[in-house]
C-alpha positions in Angstrom: -104.8 40.3 47.8 -105.2 40.2 44.0 -104.1 43.0 41.9 -104.9 43.9 38.5 -101.9 44.5 36.4 -100.7 44.5 32.8 -97.7 43.3 31.2 -95.1 45.8 29.6 -96.2 44.2 26.2 -100.2 45.2 26.5 -99.1 48.5 28.4 -97.0 49.4 25.0 -99.8 48.0 22.7 -102.3 50.4 24.4 -99.6 53.3 23.7 -99.4 52.3 20.3 -103.4 52.0 19.8 -103.5 55.3 21.6 -101.1 57.2 19.5 -102.5 55.6 16.5 -106.2 57.0 17.2 -104.5 60.4 18.0 -102.2 60.4 15.3 -104.4 59.4 12.0 -102.6 62.1 9.7 -99.2 62.8 8.5 -97.4 65.9 9.9 -94.6 68.0 7.8 -91.9 69.0 10.9 -88.7 71.2 10.5 -85.9 68.7 12.3 -81.9 69.0 11.6 -80.3 65.4 10.8 -78.2 64.4 13.9 -77.2 60.8 12.7 -78.2 59.0 9.6 -77.3 55.3 8.9 -77.8 53.4 5.6 -78.8 49.8 5.9 -77.6 46.8 3.9 -81.4 46.3 2.7 -81.8 49.9 1.3 -83.7 51.3 4.8 -82.4 54.5 6.2 -82.3 55.5 10.0 -82.1 59.0 11.3 -81.9 60.8 14.4 -83.4 63.7 14.2 -83.0 66.7 16.6 -84.0 69.9 17.5 -81.6 72.4 19.1 -82.1 76.1 21.1 -81.6 79.2 18.8 -79.6 80.9 21.3 -77.1 78.3 23.0 -77.4 75.1 20.6 -78.4 72.7 23.6 -80.8 69.8 22.4 -84.6 70.5 23.0 -86.1 67.9 21.2 -85.0 64.4 20.0 -86.8 61.5 17.5 -85.6 58.3 15.9 -87.0 58.4 12.1 -86.9 55.4 9.6 -86.7 55.8 5.9 -88.0 52.4 4.2 -86.3 51.8 1.5 -88.8 51.5 -1.3 -89.4 55.6 0.0 -85.6 56.4 -0.1 -85.0 55.2 -3.5 -86.9 58.5 -4.5 -86.1 60.8 -1.8 -82.5 60.7 -2.1 -82.0 61.4 -5.7 -84.8 64.1 -5.3 -83.3 65.8 -2.9 -79.5 65.7 -4.0 -80.4 66.7 -7.7 -82.4 69.6 -6.0 -80.2 70.7 -3.6 -76.7 69.7 -4.9 -76.3 68.7 -1.5 -76.0 65.2 -0.1 -78.7 63.9 2.3 -76.1 63.6 5.7 -75.9 64.4 9.2 -75.8 68.0 10.2 -78.2 69.6 7.7 -82.0 70.8 8.1 -84.9 69.2 6.6 -88.4 69.7 6.0 -89.7 65.9 6.1 -93.9 65.2 6.0 -93.9 62.0 8.6 -96.2 59.8 10.4 -96.2 59.0 14.1 -95.8 55.1 14.6 -95.1 53.4 17.8 -93.7 49.6 18.1 -93.8 47.5 21.3 -90.5 46.5 21.0 -88.7 49.3 19.7 -90.9 52.4 20.6 -91.5 55.6 19.5 -90.4 56.5 15.8 -91.2 58.9 13.1 -91.7 57.4 9.4 -90.5 60.0 6.8 -92.8 59.6 4.1 -91.7 62.6 1.9 -89.2 65.7 2.0 -89.4 69.3 0.6 -85.7 70.2 -0.5 -86.4 73.3 -1.4 -86.6 74.4 2.2 -83.3 72.9 2.8 -81.8 74.6 -0.5 -83.0 78.1 1.6 -81.5 76.7 4.6 -78.5 76.3 2.9 -78.2 79.4 1.3 -78.7 81.5 4.4 -76.0 79.4 6.3 -73.6 80.0 3.1 -74.8 83.7 3.3 -74.2 83.6 7.5 -70.7 82.2 6.6 -69.8 84.9 4.2 -71.3 87.7 6.3 -69.2 86.4 9.2 -66.0 86.4 7.5 -66.6 89.7 6.1 -67.2 91.0 9.7 -63.9 89.2 10.9 -62.1 91.5 8.0 -60.9 88.3 6.1 -63.0 87.8 3.3 -60.9 89.5 0.8 -57.2 89.0 2.1 -56.2 86.3 -0.1 -57.4 88.2 -3.0 -55.1 91.5 -1.9 -52.0 89.0 -2.1 -49.8 89.8 -5.1 -49.5 87.1 -7.5 -46.4 85.9 -8.4 -45.0 86.7 -12.1 -44.0 83.5 -12.7 -45.3 80.9 -10.4 -43.3 78.3 -10.8 -43.8 76.3 -7.5 -47.0 74.9 -7.0 -48.1 73.2 -3.6 -51.1 70.9 -4.5 -53.8 69.8 -2.3 -55.8 67.0 -3.8 -56.3 63.2 -3.6 -54.1 61.2 -5.9 -56.7 58.7 -7.1 -58.8 61.3 -8.5 -59.0 62.2 -12.1 -58.7 66.0 -11.8 -55.4 65.3 -10.4 -54.3 63.2 -13.4 -55.7 65.7 -15.8 -54.0 68.6 -13.9 -50.3 67.3 -13.7 -50.8 66.2 -17.5 -51.7 69.4 -18.4 -49.1 71.1 -16.2 -46.1 69.0 -17.3 -46.7 68.3 -20.4 -47.4 71.9 -21.4 -46.4 72.1 -25.8 -44.3 75.3 -24.5 -41.8 73.2 -22.3 -42.2 75.2 -19.4 -41.2 73.9 -16.2 -42.7 73.3 -13.0 -42.5 71.6 -9.7 -45.4 70.6 -8.4 -45.5 69.1 -4.6 -48.7 66.8 -4.0 -50.1 66.8 -0.4 -52.7 64.2 -0.3 -56.1 65.1 1.2 -59.8 63.5 1.4 -61.8 65.8 -1.0 -65.3 64.7 -0.1 -67.2 62.9 2.7 -66.9 63.9 6.6 -63.4 63.7 6.7 -62.6 66.4 3.9 -62.5 69.4 6.1 -60.3 68.2 8.6 -57.9 66.8 5.9 -58.1 69.6 3.8 -57.0 71.7 6.5 -54.4 69.5 7.9 -52.8 69.5 4.3 -52.6 73.4 4.2 -50.6 73.5 7.9 -48.3 71.3 5.9 -47.8 73.5 3.2 -48.0 76.4 5.5 -44.3 74.9 7.1 -42.7 75.2 3.2 -44.3 78.8 2.8 -41.2 80.3 1.8 -40.5 77.7 -0.9 -43.9 77.6 -2.9 -45.3 80.4 -4.9 -49.1 79.4 -4.7 -51.4 76.8 -3.4 -53.7 74.7 -5.7 -56.8 73.0 -4.1 -58.2 71.0 -6.9 -61.3 68.4 -7.0 -62.2 67.6 -10.4 -65.1 65.3 -11.1 -67.9 63.7 -8.4 -71.3 64.5 -7.4 -72.3 68.4 -6.8 -73.8 67.0 -3.4 -70.2 66.4 -2.2 -69.5 70.1 -1.9 -70.6 70.7 1.5 -67.0 70.7 3.1 -66.0 73.6 0.8 -68.9 75.7 2.2 -67.9 75.3 5.7 -66.1 78.1 7.9 -63.4 76.8 8.9 -62.3 75.8 5.5 -63.1 79.4 4.3 -61.2 81.1 7.4 -58.1 79.0 6.5 -58.0 80.1 2.5 -58.6 83.3 3.2 -56.2 83.8 5.7 -53.4 81.8 4.0 -49.9 83.6 3.1 -49.6 82.8 -0.5 -52.4 82.9 -3.2 -54.4 80.2 -3.4 -56.0 78.8 -6.6 -59.2 76.6 -6.6 -60.4 74.3 -9.3 -63.1 72.5 -7.2 -65.0 71.4 -11.1 -68.0 72.8 -10.6 -69.4 75.4 -12.5 -73.1 75.8 -11.8 -72.3 76.4 -7.6 -69.7 79.0 -6.4 -68.7 77.8 -3.0 -67.5 79.9 -0.2 -64.0 78.2 -0.7 -63.9 79.8 -4.3 -65.2 82.9 -3.2 -62.2 83.8 -0.4 -59.6 82.0 -2.7 -57.3 84.5 -4.8 -58.3 83.0 -8.0 -61.1 80.4 -8.8 -61.5 78.3 -11.6 -63.8 75.8 -13.1 -61.8 72.6 -13.3 -58.1 71.2 -12.3 -57.4 71.8 -16.3 -58.4 75.0 -16.4 -56.1 75.9 -12.9 -53.3 74.4 -15.2 -54.0 76.6 -18.0 -54.2 79.4 -16.2 -50.5 79.1 -14.7 -49.0 78.1 -18.1 -50.9 81.4 -19.8 -48.9 83.2 -17.0 -45.9 82.1 -18.6 -46.9 82.8 -22.0 -47.9 85.9 -21.4 -44.7 86.8 -19.9 -42.8 85.3 -23.2 -45.1 87.7 -25.4 -44.0 90.8 -23.1 -40.4 89.9 -23.3 -40.5 89.3 -26.9 -42.3 92.5 -27.3 -39.5 94.3 -25.3 -36.8 92.8 -27.3 -38.6 94.2 -30.4 -38.9 97.5 -29.0 -35.4 97.5 -27.8 -33.9 96.1 -31.0 -35.7 98.6 -33.1 -34.9 101.5 -31.0 -31.3 100.6 -30.8 -31.2 100.6 -34.7 -32.4 103.7 -34.8 -29.8 104.8 -32.3 -27.0 103.3 -34.5 -28.2 104.9 -37.3 -28.1 108.3 -36.4 -24.9 107.7 -34.6 -23.3 106.3 -37.9 -24.9 109.2 -39.7 -23.2 111.6 -37.4 -19.7 109.9 -37.4 -19.7 109.9 -41.2 -20.4 113.5 -41.0 -18.1 114.1 -38.6 -15.1 112.3 -40.9 -16.1 114.2 -43.7 -16.0 117.8 -41.7 -12.7 116.9 -40.3 -11.0 115.2 -43.0 -10.9 118.8 -45.0 -9.3 120.7 -41.5 -7.1 118.4 -41.9 -5.7 119.0 -45.5 -6.0 122.4 -44.9 -3.6 122.3 -41.8 -1.2 120.1 -43.7 -1.4 122.2 -47.1 -0.7 125.1 -44.6 2.3 123.6 -43.0 3.9 122.3 -46.8 3.5 126.2 -47.9 5.6 127.4 -44.8 8.2 124.9 -45.1 8.2 125.9 -48.8 8.9 129.5 -48.0 11.1 129.3 -45.2 13.2 127.1 -47.5 13.1 129.9 -50.3 14.0 132.0 -47.7 17.0 130.2 -46.3 18.4 129.3 -49.8 18.3 133.1 -50.6 19.9 133.5 -47.4 22.6 131.8 -47.9 23.6 132.5 -51.6 23.5 136.1 -50.2 25.6 135.6 -47.5 28.0 133.7 -49.9 28.0 136.6 -52.7 28.9 139.5 -49.8 31.4 136.7 -48.6 32.9 136.3 -52.4 33.1 139.8 -53.0 34.6 140.9 -49.8 37.2 138.2 -50.6 37.9 139.7 -54.0 38.2 143.1 -52.3 41.0 141.5 -50.1 42.8 139.4 -52.8 43.3 143.2 -54.9 44.3 144.8 -51.6 46.7 142.3 -50.4 50.5 141.8 -51.9 52.2 139.3 -53.1 53.2 137.7 -49.4 49.5 137.6 -48.5 48.6 135.0 -51.7 49.1 132.1 -49.2 46.6 133.6 -46.8 43.9 134.0 -49.6 44.4 130.4 -50.7 43.3 130.0 -47.3 40.6 131.6 -46.9 39.4 130.8 -50.6 39.4 126.9 -48.8 37.8 128.2 -45.8 35.2 130.2 -48.0 34.6 126.8 -50.1 34.4 124.7 -47.0 32.1 127.2 -45.9 30.0 127.2 -48.5 30.0 123.6 -48.9 28.9 123.1 -45.2 26.2 125.9 -45.9 24.6 123.9 -48.7 24.5 120.7 -46.5 22.9 122.8 -43.9 20.3 124.1 -46.3 19.8 120.5 -47.7 19.3 118.9 -44.3 17.0 121.5 -43.1 15.0 121.0 -46.7 15.1 117.3 -45.9 13.9 117.6 -42.1 11.1 120.0 -43.4 10.1 117.5 -46.1 10.3 114.5 -43.5 8.1 116.5 -41.1 6.0 117.1 -43.6 5.3 113.4 -44.7 5.0 112.5 -40.9 1.9 114.9 -40.8 0.4 113.5 -43.8 0.9 110.4 -42.4 -0.6 111.0 -38.8 -3.1 112.7 -40.3 -3.9 109.3 -42.4 -3.7 107.2 -39.2 -5.8 109.7 -36.8 -8.8 109.3 -40.0 -11.1 107.2 -37.6 -12.1 105.0 -40.8 -8.3 103.8 -40.7 -8.6 103.0 -36.8 -11.6 100.9 -37.5 -9.7 98.8 -40.0 -6.7 98.5 -38.0 -8.6 96.9 -35.6 -9.7 99.3 -32.9 -13.6 99.7 -32.2 -16.1 102.5 -31.0 -17.9 101.2 -28.1 -21.5 102.9 -27.3 -23.8 103.0 -24.2 -27.2 104.1 -25.4 -26.0 105.5 -28.4 -23.0 107.4 -26.7 -19.5 106.7 -27.0 -18.1 105.1 -23.9 -14.9 106.7 -21.8 -14.5 104.7 -18.5 -16.1 101.9 -17.1 -17.6 103.7 -14.5 -20.5 104.7 -17.3 -21.8 101.1 -17.5 -23.2 98.9 -15.1 -23.2 95.2 -14.7 -25.8 93.4 -16.9 -26.2 96.0 -19.7 -26.3 95.9 -23.4 -23.3 97.6 -25.1 -22.6 98.2 -28.8 -19.2 98.4 -30.3 -18.8 99.5 -34.0 -16.4 97.7 -36.2 -14.5 98.5 -39.5 -17.0 96.3 -40.9 -20.2 95.8 -38.8 -21.2 96.2 -35.1 -21.6 93.6 -32.1 -24.1 94.0 -29.2 -22.6 92.7 -25.8 -23.7 92.4 -22.1 -21.5 93.6 -19.5 -20.0 90.5 -17.4 -17.5 92.0 -15.3 -15.9 95.3 -15.4 -12.5 96.5 -14.1 -12.5 100.1 -12.8 -8.8 100.1 -12.2 -7.1 102.9 -14.4 -3.4 102.5 -15.6 -1.1 105.2 -15.0 
């Protein structure tokens, strides 16, 4: 029995002719690029897919081709408009023709592309990621971290071959002010399909040294705007938002703000700008300390002048009082001396008078006794005279000692002999308990003053 049959080629040729007759026009379709390969000849081969919106399961798949002559126009047009590389994982709106080849089967030939659709789709995806981060309560976590006053120890994620890395290091390490920074590089790919996982892996390494570093810096530097897709991924943004230390980004593009920039603590335009920002923190602190020192110096000088004037007034007020006391004591001594002298002369006169009476009333037999009495009186007079002179000399010496003591107790004399007055906040110090270690104290000398910092104090007292 003879049967009619077709060869496979003949059947495929029938299919080809049927499709050619049925699909005479081109069609705009929406699809996601699943795979994309560029041939050495310049042709681009893709696999297009469509997924279920609810489950992400595949509902359609087709091979597609962009011939080199078309690809040379489509690729730069798309990437210039969207600032995104034409790569796997993005949705595109393309105009295609349906083709069937006897050997290679069904495929779509892409002849045009509408980048604005992808631009809108990327914006939608970007907003969805932002909304998700906000819903999860992590969007502002890194921004809410307190920034170190002086960020000196820096964990850096970058490619060591990137131009931005060299610019950052040169700007930071060779800063004109000579501020010292410690930078540890954690290498990562900053573009391409491996960039996202590479950067996250580097962040996990930094996390192991969380207690050591002050900030995390992620820089990328120059490069195509279309290579920023990894910085718009949910996973990388979630890691940055929840990182336990402030994250600074300098991805190198001013036009588009990536999600990584949005969730980072501080976003700078370029790696050089990041370095300048870190240096500026030290400059601000230096200016603050200088201003504080100037204010403290002026206040200290004002207090010193006030206390100096007060001390001088005190000296002028005390000196007349001391002189008055000395003068009163001198007058008392002179009065007592006169009284003592008069008392001694009166006593001697009375004694001589009594002796005379005794002399005339005694008989010749008592002359010897009178002579002895006269001798005793003379001796007593000499003794009284010596006592009077000794008392006068003693009181004179006491007066001189009082004058000398007043001279030594003069504050100016005390300062001249090497003593000093120590002040804390303008008040004289009496004990070590009134001052703390690290405080500034002021010493007033005979000539000049000294400001000192308390390094150590001895709280023991001598008995």
